[in-house]
C-alpha positions in Angstrom: 100.4 90.0 42.1 101.1 93.2 43.6 100.0 92.6 46.5 101.1 89.2 47.1 104.9 90.8 45.7 104.0 93.9 48.8 103.4 90.6 51.6 106.1 88.7 50.6 108.7 91.7 50.5 106.9 92.4 54.2 107.3 89.2 55.4 111.5 89.4 54.0 111.6 92.3 56.1 109.9 90.9 59.3 112.4 88.3 59.4 115.5 90.3 58.8 114.1 93.0 61.6 114.1 89.4 63.9 117.1 88.2 63.1 118.5 91.7 63.2 117.2 91.1 67.3 118.3 87.6 67.5 120.1 87.5 71.2 122.9 85.9 69.0 123.0 89.1 66.7 122.8 91.2 69.5 125.5 89.6 71.1 127.6 90.2 68.1 126.9 93.9 68.4 128.0 94.7 71.4 131.0 92.4 71.7 132.2 94.4 68.9 131.9 97.7 70.3 133.2 96.9 72.7 136.4 95.6 71.4 136.5 99.0 69.8 136.8 100.5 73.2 138.7 98.1 74.5 141.7 99.0 71.7 141.1 102.6 72.4 141.6 101.5 76.0 138.6 103.1 77.3 138.5 100.2 79.2 135.4 101.2 81.8 133.3 101.5 78.7 134.2 98.4 77.2 133.5 96.5 80.3 129.8 97.7 80.2 129.3 96.9 76.9 130.4 93.2 77.9 128.6 93.4 80.8 125.5 93.9 78.3 126.6 90.6 76.0 126.2 88.6 78.9 122.8 89.9 79.5 121.8 89.0 76.5 123.3 85.3 76.5 124.9 84.1 79.7 126.3 81.2 78.6 128.7 82.8 76.2 132.5 82.0 77.7 133.7 84.2 75.0 132.1 87.7 76.5 133.0 86.7 80.0 136.5 86.2 78.5 136.3 89.8 76.7 135.0 91.7 80.3 137.6 90.2 82.0 140.4 91.4 79.5 138.9 94.6 80.2 139.2 93.9 84.7 142.6 93.4 83.5 143.9 95.8 81.3 142.1 98.5 83.9 144.1 97.1 86.5 141.3 95.2 88.6 142.4 91.7 88.6 140.2 91.4 91.5 136.9 91.1 89.3 138.8 89.8 86.9 139.2 86.1 88.4 135.6 85.3 89.0 134.9 86.4 86.0 137.5 84.5 84.5 136.2 81.1 86.5 133.1 81.5 85.1 134.0 81.6 81.6 136.3 78.3 82.5 133.4 76.4 83.7 131.2 77.4 80.6 133.7 76.4 78.0 137.1 74.4 79.5 138.2 74.1 76.5 138.3 78.1 76.2 142.3 78.7 75.5 142.1 82.3 75.6 140.6 81.7 79.2 142.7 78.5 80.3 146.3 80.8 79.6 144.3 83.8 81.5 143.8 81.9 84.6 147.0 79.8 84.3 149.1 83.4 84.2 147.3 85.2 86.9 147.6 81.7 89.3 151.3 81.7 88.4 151.7 85.3 90.1 150.1 84.1 92.7 152.4 82.3 96.1 150.4 79.6 96.7 151.7 76.4 95.4 148.7 74.8 95.2 147.3 77.2 92.2 151.0 76.3 90.6 149.3 73.0 90.0 146.4 74.6 89.1 147.7 76.6 86.6 149.6 73.7 85.3 146.6 71.5 84.4 145.0 74.3 82.7 148.0 75.0 80.4 148.2 71.2 80.0 144.4 71.3 78.8 145.5 74.0 76.4 148.6 71.9 74.8 146.8 69.1 74.7 144.5 71.6 71.8 147.5 73.1 70.7 150.6 71.1 71.4 152.7 74.5 69.4 151.8 77.0 71.1 154.6 78.9 72.2 153.6 81.2 74.9 151.3 78.2 76.4 154.7 75.9 76.7 156.7 79.0 78.0 154.2 79.3 80.8 154.2 75.3 81.4 157.7 76.2 82.1 157.4 78.7 84.9 154.6 76.5 86.6 156.7 73.7 87.0 159.3 76.3 88.1 156.9 76.9 90.5 156.9 73.5 91.8 160.4 73.1 92.4 160.9 71.3 89.2 163.4 73.1 87.9 165.8 70.8 85.8 162.6 70.4 83.9 161.6 73.8 83.3 165.3 74.4 81.9 164.9 71.3 80.0 161.2 72.5 78.3 162.9 76.0 77.4 165.5 74.7 76.0 163.5 72.9 73.9 160.9 76.0 73.2 164.5 77.7 71.9 165.3 74.5 69.9 161.9 74.8 68.0 161.9 78.3 67.9 165.2 80.0 67.4 164.3 83.2 67.7 161.6 83.0 70.4 162.7 86.3 72.4 160.2 84.7 75.5 162.0 81.1 76.0 165.3 83.2 75.5 164.8 85.9 78.6 163.1 82.8 80.9 165.9 80.7 80.5 168.1 83.6 81.1 166.4 84.4 83.9 166.6 80.9 85.0 171.0 80.6 84.1 170.8 83.9 86.6 168.6 82.2 89.6 171.1 79.8 89.0 173.8 81.7 89.1 175.4 81.0 85.6 175.6 84.8 84.8 177.5 84.1 82.2 175.1 81.5 80.7 172.5 84.3 81.2 174.2 86.8 79.2 175.2 84.7 76.2 171.4 84.1 75.5 170.8 87.6 76.2 173.4 88.5 73.2 172.1 86.3 71.1 168.8 87.7 71.5 170.5 91.5 70.8 172.5 89.9 67.9 169.2 88.9 66.1 168.0 90.7 62.3 166.3 92.5 62.4 166.6 94.5 66.0 164.5 93.8 68.5 163.7 96.4 71.1 162.9 93.7 73.5 165.8 92.1 73.4 168.2 95.7 74.4 165.8 96.7 76.9 166.3 92.7 78.2 169.9 93.0 78.1 170.2 96.5 79.1 167.9 95.3 82.7 170.3 92.2 83.2 173.0 94.5 82.6 171.5 96.9 85.0 171.1 94.3 87.8 174.1 92.8 87.8 176.0 96.3 88.4 177.1 97.1 84.9 176.0 100.0 84.5 178.4 101.6 81.7 176.9 98.0 79.5 173.5 98.7 80.4 173.7 102.7 79.1 174.9 101.1 76.0 172.0 98.6 75.3 169.3 101.3 76.2 171.1 103.0 73.8 170.3 100.7 71.2 167.3 100.3 72.4 166.5 104.4 71.4 168.1 103.5 68.1 165.6 100.8 67.2 162.3 103.5 68.7 163.5 107.1 69.9 160.9 107.1 71.6 160.7 104.5 73.9 159.0 104.7 76.9 161.0 102.1 79.1 163.8 102.6 76.8 164.2 106.2 78.1 163.0 105.8 81.7 166.1 103.0 81.7 168.5 105.3 80.5 167.5 108.2 82.7 168.2 106.3 85.6 171.8 104.8 84.2 172.7 108.5 83.5 172.2 109.4 87.1 173.7 106.5 88.3 177.0 107.2 86.0 176.5 111.0 87.2 175.6 112.2 84.3 172.4 114.3 85.5 172.1 116.2 82.4 171.8 113.7 80.1 169.1 112.0 82.4 166.9 115.7 83.3 167.2 115.8 78.9 165.9 112.1 79.0 163.0 112.7 81.4 162.4 116.0 79.6 161.7 114.2 76.9 159.9 111.8 78.3 157.9 114.5 79.8 156.2 114.6 76.1 156.0 111.6 74.4 152.8 110.4 73.9 152.9 107.4 76.1 152.1 108.7 79.9 153.4 106.4 82.1 157.2 107.7 82.6 156.0 111.3 81.8 156.0 112.2 86.1 159.7 110.9 86.3 161.4 114.4 85.7 158.9 115.5 88.4 160.3 112.7 90.7 163.4 113.7 89.8 162.8 117.6 91.0 161.4 116.3 94.4 163.9 113.9 94.9 166.4 116.8 94.1 164.7 119.1 96.8 163.2 121.3 93.9 159.8 120.9 95.3 158.8 123.5 94.5 160.0 123.1 90.5 158.6 119.2 91.0 155.1 120.9 92.2 155.1 123.2 88.6 156.1 120.1 86.4 153.5 117.5 87.8 150.8 120.8 87.4 152.4 121.6 84.0 151.3 117.6 83.4 147.9 117.3 84.8 147.2 121.1 82.9 148.3 119.2 79.7 146.6 116.0 80.7 143.1 117.1 82.7 141.8 113.6 82.0 144.8 111.8 83.6 143.6 110.2 86.8 147.4 109.3 87.4 149.0 113.0 87.2 146.1 114.0 89.1 147.1 111.6 91.6 150.6 112.3 92.3 149.8 115.7 92.4 147.4 115.7 95.4 149.9 113.1 97.2 152.9 115.6 96.5 150.0 118.6 98.1 149.4 116.6 100.9 153.3 116.6 101.9 153.7 119.6 101.2 150.7 120.4 103.5 149.0 122.0 100.8 145.6 120.3 101.4 143.6 123.4 99.9 145.0 123.0 96.4 144.2 119.5 96.5 140.4 120.0 97.1 140.8 122.4 94.9 141.9 120.5 92.0 139.2 118.0 93.1 136.6 120.5 93.0 137.9 121.6 89.7 137.6 117.8 88.1 133.8 117.4 90.4 133.0 120.5 88.6 133.3 119.1 85.1 131.9 116.5 85.9 129.9 115.8 89.2 129.5 111.9 88.6 133.2 111.3 88.5 133.7 108.8 91.2 137.2 108.4 91.3 137.5 112.2 92.0 135.0 112.3 94.9 137.1 109.1 95.8 140.0 111.0 96.3 138.8 114.4 97.5 137.3 111.4 100.5 140.9 110.5 101.5 142.1 114.5 101.1 139.3 115.3 103.8 140.1 112.0 105.9 143.8 113.0 106.3 142.7 116.1 107.1 140.2 115.2 110.2 137.2 116.0 108.0 135.3 112.2 108.5 132.0 113.9 107.8 132.9 115.7 104.8 134.9 112.2 103.6 131.8 110.3 104.0 129.6 112.2 102.1 131.6 111.4 99.1 131.4 108.6 99.7 128.3 108.0 99.3 128.2 110.0 96.9 129.7 107.6 95.1 127.5 104.7 96.3 124.8 106.2 95.0 126.4 106.6 91.3 127.4 103.1 91.8 125.9 101.2 94.8 127.6 97.6 94.4 131.3 99.4 94.8 132.9 97.3 97.2 135.9 99.9 96.8 133.5 102.7 98.4 132.2 100.4 101.6 135.8 99.6 102.2 136.8 103.2 101.9 134.3 104.1 104.3 135.3 101.6 106.9 138.7 103.3 106.9 137.1 106.6 107.6 135.0 104.8 110.2 137.6 103.5 111.8 139.8 106.3 111.9 137.0 108.1 114.2 137.0 105.3 116.2 133.9 103.7 115.2 134.5 100.2 115.4 130.9 99.2 114.7 129.9 100.7 112.4 133.2 100.0 110.4 132.2 96.3 110.8 129.5 97.2 108.9 130.7 98.2 106.4 133.8 95.8 105.8 131.3 92.9 105.7 129.5 94.7 103.4 132.6 95.4 101.6 133.2 91.5 101.3 129.3 90.5 100.5 130.3 92.6 97.4 133.5 91.3 96.5 135.0 88.4 98.7 138.6 88.6 96.3 139.4 92.4 97.8 141.5 91.1 100.7 142.5 94.5 102.6 138.9 94.6 103.0 139.5 91.0 105.0 142.5 92.1 106.6 141.0 94.6 108.5 138.2 93.3 109.7 140.1 90.1 110.6 142.0 93.0 112.8 139.4 94.9 114.2 137.8 91.4 115.3 141.5 90.7 117.2 141.0 94.7 118.4 137.4 93.7 120.0 138.1 90.6 121.2 136.5 88.0 119.2 139.9 85.9 118.0 137.4 83.4 116.9 135.2 85.7 114.5 139.0 86.7 113.0 140.6 83.4 112.2 136.7 82.7 111.2 136.9 85.3 108.7 140.7 84.8 107.2 139.6 81.5 106.6 136.5 82.5 104.5 139.3 84.0 102.3 139.0 82.5 98.3 141.6 79.9 97.9 143.8 81.4 95.5 144.2 84.1 98.3 145.3 81.7 101.1 148.9 81.2 100.6 149.6 84.9 100.3 151.4 85.9 103.2 149.2 89.0 104.2 146.7 86.1 105.0 149.3 83.7 106.7 150.3 86.7 108.6 146.8 87.8 109.5 145.9 84.5 110.5 148.7 84.0 112.9 147.8 87.0 114.7 143.7 85.5 115.1 145.6 82.7 116.0 148.0 84.6 119.2 144.2 86.2 119.6 143.1 83.1 121.1 146.2 81.3 122.0 146.6 78.8 120.0 150.5 78.6 120.2 150.6 75.0 118.4 148.9 76.8 115.0 150.5 80.0 116.0 154.0 78.5 115.8 152.9 76.9 112.5 151.8 79.5 110.6 154.8 81.7 111.1 156.8 78.7 109.8 154.8 79.0 106.7 155.0 82.4 106.6 159.0 82.3 106.8 159.3 80.0 104.0 157.7 82.9 102.2 160.0 85.4 103.3 161.1 87.2 106.3 159.1 90.5 107.1 158.8 92.5 110.0 155.4 91.3 110.9 156.5 88.0 110.8 159.4 88.4 113.4 157.4 90.0 115.6 154.9 87.1 115.8 158.0 85.1 116.4 159.1 87.3 119.3 155.9 86.9 120.8 156.0 83.2 120.7 158.9 83.2 122.8 157.6 85.4 125.4 154.5 83.6 125.2 156.4 80.2 125.6 158.6 82.1 128.4 161.7 82.5 126.1 162.4 86.5 127.6 166.2 86.7 125.8 164.8 85.4 122.1 162.1 87.4 122.2 164.5 90.4 123.0 167.5 89.6 120.4 164.3 89.5 117.4 162.8 92.5 118.4 166.2 94.4 118.8 166.8 93.1 114.8 163.3 94.6 114.1 163.7 98.2 115.9 167.8 98.3 114.5 165.8 98.5 110.6 162.4 100.3 111.8 163.6 102.0 114.8 160.0 104.1 114.9 158.2 100.2 115.5 155.7 101.1 118.4 154.6 97.3 118.3 158.6 96.5 118.8 158.4 98.3 121.7 155.8 97.7 123.2 156.5 93.7 123.0 160.3 94.6 124.3 158.8 96.4 127.1 156.8 93.6 128.2 159.5 91.0 127.7 160.9 92.8 130.6 157.9 93.0 132.6 157.0 89.4 132.5 161.0 89.0 134.3 160.2 92.3 136.6 162.7 93.9 135.1 160.6 97.3 134.6 163.8 98.6 136.2 166.2 97.8 134.0 164.2 98.6 130.3 163.6 102.8 131.7 166.8 103.5 130.8 167.1 101.6 127.9 164.0 103.3 126.6 164.8 107.0 128.2 168.7 106.3 125.4 166.2 105.4 122.9 164.2 108.0 123.0 167.8 110.5 123.2 168.2 108.5 120.0 165.7 109.9 118.2 164.1 113.3 119.7 162.9 114.4 116.8 160.2 111.3 116.5 157.0 112.1 118.1 155.6 108.2 119.0 158.3 107.0 120.2 158.4 110.4 122.7 154.9 109.8 123.1 155.4 106.2 123.5 157.8 106.7 126.3 155.9 109.1 127.9 153.0 106.6 128.3 155.8 103.8 130.1 156.9 106.3 132.0 152.9 107.5 133.5 152.4 104.0 133.6 155.6 103.5 135.9 154.3 106.6 138.4 156.4 109.1 136.5 154.1 111.9 135.5 156.7 114.8 135.4 159.4 113.1 133.5 156.1 111.6 131.0 155.1 115.5 130.6 158.7 116.2 129.2 158.0 113.5 127.0 155.1 114.5 125.7 156.0 117.6 125.0 159.0 116.4 123.1 156.9 114.6 121.3 154.7 117.6 120.4 158.3 119.6 119.7 158.7 117.0 117.4 155.8 116.9 115.3 153.2 119.8 116.4 150.4 118.2 114.8 150.7 114.4 116.4 147.6 114.4 117.9 148.4 111.3 120.6 150.8 113.4 122.3 148.7 116.2 122.4 146.0 114.3 123.7 148.0 112.4 126.3 149.0 115.8 127.8 145.6 117.1 128.3 144.7 113.5 129.8 147.8 114.2 132.0 146.6 117.5 133.2 143.1 116.6 133.9 144.6 113.7 135.9 146.2 116.3 138.0 143.5 118.4 138.3 144.5 121.3 136.1 141.0 121.2 134.9 141.4 124.2 132.9 144.5 123.9 131.1 143.4 120.5 130.1 140.3 121.8 128.5 141.7 124.8 126.8 143.9 121.6 125.1 141.0 120.2 124.7 139.0 122.5 122.6 142.2 123.2 120.7 142.4 119.3 119.5 139.0 119.6 118.6 138.6 122.5 116.5 141.3 121.2 114.5 140.1 117.5 114.6 136.5 118.2 114.9 135.3 114.5 114.1 137.4 113.0 116.9 135.7 110.7 119.2 137.9 110.7 121.3 138.8 114.0 121.8 135.2 114.9 122.4 134.8 112.2 124.4 137.7 113.3 126.6 136.1 117.2 126.7 132.9 115.7 127.4 134.5 114.3 130.3 136.4 117.5 131.7 133.8 119.2 131.9 130.8 116.8 133.0 133.6 116.8 136.0 133.6 121.1 136.2 130.4 121.2 136.3 129.2 122.0 132.4 126.7 119.9 131.9 125.0 120.7 129.3 128.0 121.7 127.6 129.1 117.4 128.3 125.7 116.2 127.4 125.8 118.2 124.4 129.5 116.0 123.8 127.9 113.0 124.7 125.0 113.5 122.0 127.2 114.1 119.2 129.1 111.3 119.8 125.9 109.2 119.5 124.5 111.1 116.6 127.8 110.0 114.5 128.6 106.7 116.2 125.0 105.5 117.1 127.6 101.9 118.7 129.4 104.0 121.0 128.5 102.5 124.2 130.2 104.5 126.5 128.9 107.9 125.5 125.2 106.0 125.8 126.3 105.4 129.4 128.2 108.4 130.4 125.0 110.7 129.1 122.5 108.4 130.9 124.3 108.5 133.9 124.9 112.5 133.6 120.5 112.7 132.6 120.0 111.0 136.3 122.3 112.7 138.6 122.3 116.0 136.9 119.2 116.5 135.3 116.7 114.5 136.6 115.5 112.5 133.8 115.4 109.2 135.2 113.2 108.1 131.9 115.2 109.5 129.1 118.4 108.0 131.4 116.6 104.7 131.3 116.7 104.2 127.2 119.8 105.3 127.0 121.6 102.8 129.5 119.4 99.6 127.8 120.8 101.0 125.1 124.3 101.1 126.2 124.0 97.7 128.1 123.1 96.2 124.3 126.2 97.2 123.2 129.0 96.4 125.8 126.8 93.8 128.8 130.3 92.9 130.2 131.4 96.5 131.1 131.2 97.1 135.2 130.5 101.0 134.5 127.6 100.4 132.2 126.3 97.5 134.5 126.3 100.1 137.4 124.9 102.7 135.8 122.1 100.6 134.5 121.5 99.3 137.8 122.2 102.9 139.5 119.0 104.3 137.1 116.9 101.3 138.1 117.2 101.8 142.1 116.7 105.4 141.9 113.4 104.7 140.0 112.4 102.0 142.6 113.1 98.7 141.0 115.3 97.2 143.6 115.3 93.8 142.2 116.1 94.9 139.0 118.7 97.0 140.2 120.3 94.2 142.3 120.6 91.9 138.9 123.1 94.5 137.7 124.8 95.8 140.5 125.5 92.3 142.3 127.6 91.4 138.7 130.0 94.2 140.7 130.1 92.5 143.8 134.3 91.9 143.0 134.8 95.0 142.0 137.0 97.6 143.3 135.6 100.8 142.6 134.2 102.3 146.0 131.3 104.0 144.3 129.7 101.1 142.3 130.1 99.2 146.0 128.2 101.6 148.1 125.3 101.1 144.7 125.3 97.3 145.6 125.1 97.9 149.3 122.0 100.3 148.6 120.4 97.7 146.2 121.1 94.9 149.2 119.3 96.9 151.6 115.9 98.0 150.1 115.6 94.1 148.5 116.2 93.1 152.3 119.6 91.1 151.9 120.4 92.9 155.0 123.5 91.3 155.7 125.1 91.3 152.4 124.3 95.2 152.5 126.4 95.7 155.7 129.8 93.5 153.9 129.7 95.7 151.2 129.3 98.3 152.8 132.2 98.1 155.3 134.2 97.1 151.5 133.5 100.3 150.3 134.0 102.2 153.4 137.6 101.4 153.5 138.1 101.8 149.9 136.2 105.3 150.3 134.6 106.9 153.1 134.5 110.1 152.4 131.8 109.8 149.0 128.3 111.6 149.4 127.0 107.7 148.9 128.7 106.2 152.0 126.1 108.8 153.8 123.0 107.2 152.7 124.8 103.8 152.7 125.2 104.2 156.2 121.9 105.3 157.2 119.7 103.0 155.4 122.1 100.1 157.7 121.1 101.8 160.6 117.4 101.3 159.9 117.2 97.8 158.4 117.4 95.8 161.6 119.0 93.1 161.4 
């Protein structure tokens, strides 16, 4: 009997342990842990537990729903949406999922999504017809779909059924405000505020109504009433501080902001520091931000604000110090690594910035944001192909990452691949296609492929959502390409009135004058504009470039000098001066300026390329070669660095085999560039491969560069095409008879017979 009893107990133990290890029990445990962490606002850790729950039972909609809630609480809407969609597929009757999706869709600008939200809310109300929140959201959907009377009637019905529904009251008040029925809105909000027991949100809503209506004294009273209900309420304190300032009660505002800085709710603690910064007390503001961070070292928002202020105050080293301290405590702090990469990028330390982001990717290989940040570094360095690769990877990991999609489309346009840009934008998720930034970027892509009808329709679609500078610029461009120059100028003047330093508007304005051969009329206008903004480095530099294009180098130099005076750290102006010196033969000055620029921005490939060219011309071939090689090391896809180094190795180092490898890579990267084809052809010619050389050089038959025409004539002579060689030689001699290649070609012509 004892043996049987022991066996039975053992069997029960095995069964119980098996139950404890069952997928349902394990998932419940993960969900419970996740919800506890969520309640403690530890959203990242909660998300990990919910992911574990999904791995155990991948078809449980509730686990996906909880994961989405964690993402939303952490502010990561892009990750939450696909998770909610998956939960909806698994359980279409999960009311929480449908409500969250509907809410997100209603905040989107796409009317199609509002219709989809309405369908989902209909599903919820079919199951729970008295769900107050669903009824309110249905009214919002009806409003978004233009059914305003239906929305107002629904809200009225909700209030009849739920007389104390604060949410419905506030929604109906908003409807009244939009309909210019301010008295009706005030009546509704006053009734809410008169409810007993007193409701904090009712006082806050009435206070915000009065603030929007410009009735600041009334707003102040309502914020004070809210504070009587809850003395340490952060929203009420923040609102009261703002209206106190508007009423000229600075001391009360400061006292209120100081109270905010001391309460548990951290959302508005920074307002006192912000007040100090905005009132010219920068040093005191920074001290206050430092105090807040010291009191709460784990507060990322506080750290981000302090770093931003440090950078504005040119205290980048202090920003680095704070992040170094954070990383000393936790070397795996991805947020700190990302922030430090941002600081490094602003200081031109691209290699260091890249190293930090690669560290982030080692910790989180699937981070789309890290790949996007890497792309931005490559863009800052001018490494377009590497940037494209990182942007593609970011979108592969997260198709919802809209900034990456827009930047990739912009990059394709810059690379003259407009159809790729259009494809990229049109592959955006359906939820994003109605957003204004997507519409605007699609318009630029359409313009880049000369789809004028599509461009016109896209502008009209965008203007329905709002008039922005981008859409105005597009309207101006449309007028330019359809030969309505005066209409374009009128729009551009409007843009410049709002944004005086928008160089794109200035560029289009210049184009409008050039289109009607009125450059002479534009120049005084630009100079007048530059005089109006003497401290604006971008404007001064723009005018300088325009003067240079119009063959007025002395005046251009003055504009570049003015730009540097306005902002000594403005690199484009310094680079323009160095380039101008190089063009005018002032090579020593140009080299000095370029070297100083490179010391300030060691990762700037543009500056390094200029310095390499200067050293090439001045005979410092080893220095030039070293710079070209550094550019290639930093960006293996830089065609011109490959090309220039190949030519240098052939002409000055007599290393044709190495030169050929570099030239072949340059041809792969930039097959349509005449410099690249000339270098490749000349290297092949030097190796005695005349037929192969001619294949590259013959592409340059209509080119206007004398040296390339001499190279082509030599290849013709060597391949027995004497008549063509002499014809090209005559053209080259007319262009520049003084080049060393001229004598070589003439000698070969003389010995080539008829």
